N, C-alpha and C positions, 0 to 999 in steps of 0.2 A: 232751290240747291239742296243736293244732298249734304247728309251727314249730321253732326250733332253741334250744340255749342252750350257748353257748360258753362253757367255764369255766376258769378258773386260768391265762390267758395274760395277758401283758402287752399291754395296747390302746394303742396310738397313735392317737388318735380324729382328730386335726387339726379339732379343732373350734373354736368361735370362741376359747376359751382355750387351746387346744392342750395339753389334758390327756394325760398319759399315765398309765393305771392298772395299778397292779402288783396282781398274783393277781386281775386283772379277770373279769368276765363280760359276754356281750351275748346279748341275747335277741331272737328273731326271732317275727314272725306273719305269714304270706302273704310278701309281698314286701317287707315293710316292718321296720326295727329299732324294737322296741317298748320297750327296756329297757337302760341302761348303767351299770355300776356295779362293785362288788368283787363278787367270787365268794360271800362272805358275804352281801351284801345280796340277791342275786338268785336264789341256789338255793333258798331257801325259796319265793319267789313264783313260780317258772316249773316246779313239779314237773309231769312229764307230757311236757314237750317232749323232743325228742331231744338229748342230749347230746354236745357235741364237746369231748373232753378236749386242752385247749391248754396243759397244762404244759409248760414249756421253749419255747414259741412266743410268737411276735408274731403279735397280731391288727390287720392295718392295713386301709384303705380298698383297694379294687380299684384298680389303679392304670390310668391314661388315657393312651393313645396318641392325640394329637389330628392327627397326620400320618404316614400312612403308605401304601405302594402296593401295589395290588392287581396281583397279577401277578408280582410282583419276587421272592418264595418260590420260584418255580420257573424263575427265569432267573438265580440267585445265581452271581457268580464270571464268568457271560459277559460279556466286554470290560474286565474289570476291570484288566487291564494295559495297556489303551489309554483311558485316562481322557479324553484331549482328544476322542476318538471316540464317546465313550459313548453320548451321545444321538443320535448320528447312526446308530448301531447299533441300539439298542434300539427308537426310535422307528419305524423301517420294519418291525422285526420284529412290534410290538404293532400297528399298521396293516395288515400284509398276512397275518399268518400264525398267528393265535390263533384257535381255535374256542371255540364256546360252552361245550364241557365242558371246556376249559383252566379256566376263571373257576371253575366248581364246584371242581375239585380245588386251585386254588391258596386258594380259600376254606377247605378244610379244612386245609391244610397251614398256612397262614399263622394262622389260627384256633387251631389246636392249638397253635402256637409260644407266641402270647400266653397263651393260656390256662395252658399249663404253666409261664409265667413272671409269672403273677399279673396280666395285664393283663386287664380286664373290660371294658372300652371304648375301641373303636378306631376311627379314621378309615383308611378305605381308598379310595384315587384309583383310578379304573380306568384303568390303564397308567400311564406315565409322561407323558404328553400326553394328558389324558383323551379317552376314547371314549365317546361316547353315541349314536352312528349305530344301534348293536344293543342295544336296552335289554335282552336277554337276558345279555349280559355280567354287569350289575350285580346282575340278578336272581338269577342263578346264584351269585354271589359271596354274596349277602345270604343265600340259602338254605342254605348250608353254617354260615355264622356263627349261624343262627336254630336248626340242627340241633343246633349245640355248646353253645347257650344262652348265647353271650356277646351283648353289645351292639356294634353296628357301626353307623357313620355311612357311608354309601355315598356317594361323592363323584363326580358327573358332571356335565358340561356341556361348552361348546363349546372344540374345539382352537385351538390356535394359528393364527396366518395361515401360509400363504395360505388363503383360502376361495374357492371350495369345496374342501374336502379330498379326496385319494383314498385309498379305503381297500378292501380285499379281504375278502369274506365267505365262509366255508365250510359255509354251512348244508347245501347239498347234497351234502358230502363233496368237492368240487372248488372252485376259486377262482373267485369272481363279481365282478369289478370294479365298485366304485360311486363316482360323485362326490357327495359329501354336502356341501349347503349349510349356511349358519349357521344358518338357520331349521329345517332338518332336525335339525342336533344340538340344539338347543332344545327340539323335538317329542319327541326321543328321551330328553331328560334329564326332561320332563314325564311321559312313559311311565313312567320309573322311579320316579318320584315317586308317581303313580297307585297303582302296583302294590305297592309294598313299603313306602314310608315309613308307619311306625307299626304295621306287622306286627310278631309274634311279640310279643304283649302290650306294644308300644311301644318293644322292645329296639332294632327295625330303624328308623334315621332316615336321609333323603337330605337332602345338602347340594348346593346349586347351586355347581358349582366351575369357573369357566373357567379356563384353564390360567395365563395371568398377568392382572393386573388392568388391565394397558395391552400390547395385543397386537402394536403397531407398532415396538416397540424390543427389544433384545436379551431373548429368554425365559428364560434359564437362567443372567445374570448380571447385573453392574452397568453401566448405561449412563452414560456420562459427559455432563455438562450441555452439551457441544457436540450429542450425538446425542439426547438426551431433551428435547426442546423443547417442542413445542405437540401436543395431542392432535390425531389424525387422524379422518376421517368414521367409519373402522372403529373406532377406539378409542371414541367416543362411541356408536355405535350398540351395541357389545357392552355398555358399562355401562348403557345404556338397557333393553336387551332383558333381560339379568339382573337388572335391577333390578325390572323389571314381572314376570318370572316368579316371582323370588323373593316379592314380594308377593302374587301370585296364590295361590300354594300354601302361603304362611306358612311357608316355610322358610328356613335360614340361608344363608350365604355363605362359601365358603372359597376361597381361590387363593394363588398364589405372587405375591411382589413383591420387586423389587430395587432398588437405587438408582437415580433418577430417575423411579420409575413412581409412586410416592406423591406427588411434586410434582405432576407430570403429571395424574395422575387427580384431585387435588384442583382443577385447574382447571375441571372441571366438577361443582359442589358439587352438585347437584341428585340426579345420578346416581352420583357415585364411589361404588368398591366400597370405602368406608371407612366405619366406624362401629361401632355396639355389636353388631350383627348380623353381623359380618365377622371371620374371624381370617385373619391372611396369615403364610405360611411364608416362612423365610428372612430377607428384608429385608437381604440382603448390601450393606455399603458405604453404606446410607442416611447423608443429611446430617443437621446439626442441625435443620434446617428442615423436615425430612421426620419428623424425631422429634416436634417441636412438632406437627405435623399430625397424627401418630397421637395424640398425648394429647389434642389439641384434639377428635377426631371419637370418640374412646372405641374405637378400634380395637383388638383383641386380635393377638398376635404368638405364633407358635410358632416354636421354634428348635431345629435339630439340629445338635448337635457335630460337628465343631469349627466350622462355620458361617462359613469363612473371616473376613471383615471386619465381623461382624454386633456392633455396638455395644449388646448386650443391657444391660450395667449402666447405660448412658446412659440407655437406654429407660425402664428401671425406676425409674431417679433421678427421671424426668419423669413418673412417673405411669402409665406404659404398661404395662398387664399382659401377662408373657410366660410362657410354658409351654413345657418341654422335649419333643421328639418324637422318635420314631426315624428318621422319614424312610426306614424298611426297605422292602423288605431288601436291594435289589441296589445294587451288584455285590458290596459287600464288608459291608453292614451286617447288622442282626439286629433282634429285637423285644424284647430283654432291657433292659427300662427302668432297671432298678437300673444295669447297666453303663453305659448310656447317660447316665443322670444324673451319673453319676461322670466320665466323660468331659467332661460339660458344665463340671463344676466344675473339673476339671483344666487344661481348656484356659482359663479365666478365670483360674486361678491361675499358671499357667506361660507361656502363650503370648501372651496378650492384655494381660495386667496385671501381669505379675512380682510378685504379689501374694497371698499365701496366706489373706489374711484377707477376701477377697470371698467372697460365695457359702458361708456356712456352713450344714451339713447341713441345719438346719432349712429353710431357704429352698429347698435343693435339693429337699427331699422334698415341699414345698408344690407345686414347679412340675411333679411328674408326678402330683400327685393334686388339691387344690382348685384350685390356678391352672389347671390342664389342664380342670377341669370348669367353670370360669367361661369360660374361652374358647370352650368350645362350648355354651354356653348352658344349662349343666345342673348348677350348684352347688348348685340348690335340692333335686337329687336325689340326686345322687353327688359323690365326691371326700372326703368325710371321714364320719365313723361318728357319726351323731347320732341321737338317737330322732324316727322320723317319716321319715327319709331311706332309699331303698332298701337292701336288705342287699345290697350289693354288696362282697365282703370276700374279703380274701386272709390266709392264715396262712402264717407262716414258721417252719420248724423251726430252732431256735437251737442245738441240740444238735449241734453239729459243730464240729471244731477249728479252722476258719477264722473262727468267728463267737464264740469265748471271747476274753474273758469276758463272760457275759451281763449287762451292763449298758450304761448309754448308748445305749438302744436305736435313736435317730435316727442316732447315729453310726454304729452297726453296719450300719445300712440303706443308709445313704450310701457307705460306705466299704470294706463287704466282703461284704454279702450278693448272691447271685447270683440269676437267675431260676430256676436248678435248686434253690434252697433253698426254693421255696414248695411247701408241703405239701398244702394245702385251697384251694379256691376255691370261692366262694359267689357267684350272681348271682340277683338278684330273691328271694333266701330258699332258692334250691334249690342242693345242693350239685353242682357238675360235674367236680371232682376231689376226691379224697380218698386221703390217704396216697400222693399221687403218681402215682395212678392215674385216667386219664381215665375218667368212667363214661356220657359221652354220646356216645361214637364208639367204633368199632375204631380204635386208633391204627395198627395194622399196615395194615390195608387202605386207610386213608386215604393212609398214606405211599407203598404200592405203585400207588394210583390216581396220586397227585403224580408219582411217578417215571416211568409211563408215559407221562402227558401232556406232561412235560419232554423225555423223549426223542424223542417225535413232533413236537414243536414244534421241536427241534434237527435235526431231519430234513427238515422240511417248510423251515426258513429258513435252512439251511447254517451253522447256529451254530458246528459243529465248527470252522469257521476262526477263531473267537475263543475256542476253547478251548487257550490256548498254555501252554508248559511253564512250571515255576514258576519259571525262572532260576536253575537249581544253578550256584553258583559265581560268578556276575556280583555285581558290585558296583553297577551300573548296567544297567537293562533296556534291552536291543536288539533288534531285529527282523532277520531275514533278507530278509524282503519286504514291500512297503506293504500295510498293513491295508486291506481295502475294506469298506465298509458292506454291508447286505444291498441287493437291488434287488426291485423288485415282481414277485411271480409271474407267469410265463406264463397267460394266461387261454385 
């Protein structure tokens, strides 16, 4: 009999009744879960399956990271000390110095980090401000995730204003300058959708991802009401073309939004990038009116802590579905969703609300499993352990000092578990990592490739100028000379 039989673990199902099954068992066949119950019930029914001994372990749904950035794993810490200039440093770097090979290497490194931390489904935006002018970037990133056996949502779409955008390509090994129109960006995104959407037995998906839902205002922060006033012709054109393209290909939409943008977008109700097929990241500083718009339109929101002034509790109280994401991995983030969820809880407790009764562990764990699955439109397939759903599973080894005593499992998951405590990962019923060893890639070779590509990028883009000392002995970071963002390479 094909499939797996996970025996004698504690199962945290996150199903409709939120069952926790002690001395539990879970059986798979093909890519699906076919049975869940106690070990005593399932063992006789599934003789012949490969047995995975889960004594002393938790069996949980594979974690879901609904917003992260491709490329960031290989530029970590670059410009981490100059936060005010970070986007002005990394955006030119991504626009002018990355190669096609860089994206495959980043896919391997970021995919391995996520896999080892129990993340089985991940969204990856191609760069900080999306680049879709060269479809090979996204195609190579998806290829790496497909080889690892993970689910990836590749997020591509038009960059922000101004249009056209200046980019540099290195296809021939030397820099070649291109001016890319908005329509060419849409065409590039369509090429990615046509090439990889549904690949790897459906594990690879593509979402259409404009940089922000309203490009005419501040793209990375809240806009005040005197600046966020009326939609421009460019705003309306982007919304219309993104809507048309998403309908044409039957794909979902993902984007960033900040205060002012939701209210502005709603001025064009026909094409607004809002609704149940959309999830928006950040939503810093949004007003009560904008919360009402999100609730009325059924738009999903994803939140990366600390999230500045993101009113996540107010949104959730109004019925807006909110999930927790990494926004990883640069300049100083990571893809460990356990630690990220813990940070989200702590910031709500201590920074925003000064009340430890907000966001109990059960709700926090939902926000990286079933709530995240809903945000990406996949809760019918993943996000919980239920018969008929995909066999996407993480197994956590609880036999460690910092996880004792082994009781109150959801509290352990949210308060103490680390990504490094994940022992085994299964996607589509296939074991990708067992006893801490990745089975689908040579991790040493992948990391060597990533290091080589990172060093080559640093050399091309002059990133050494943004590798600062750690500030030994300083209580406040200062600089001896002005920090200058990268410039376009000579062609």
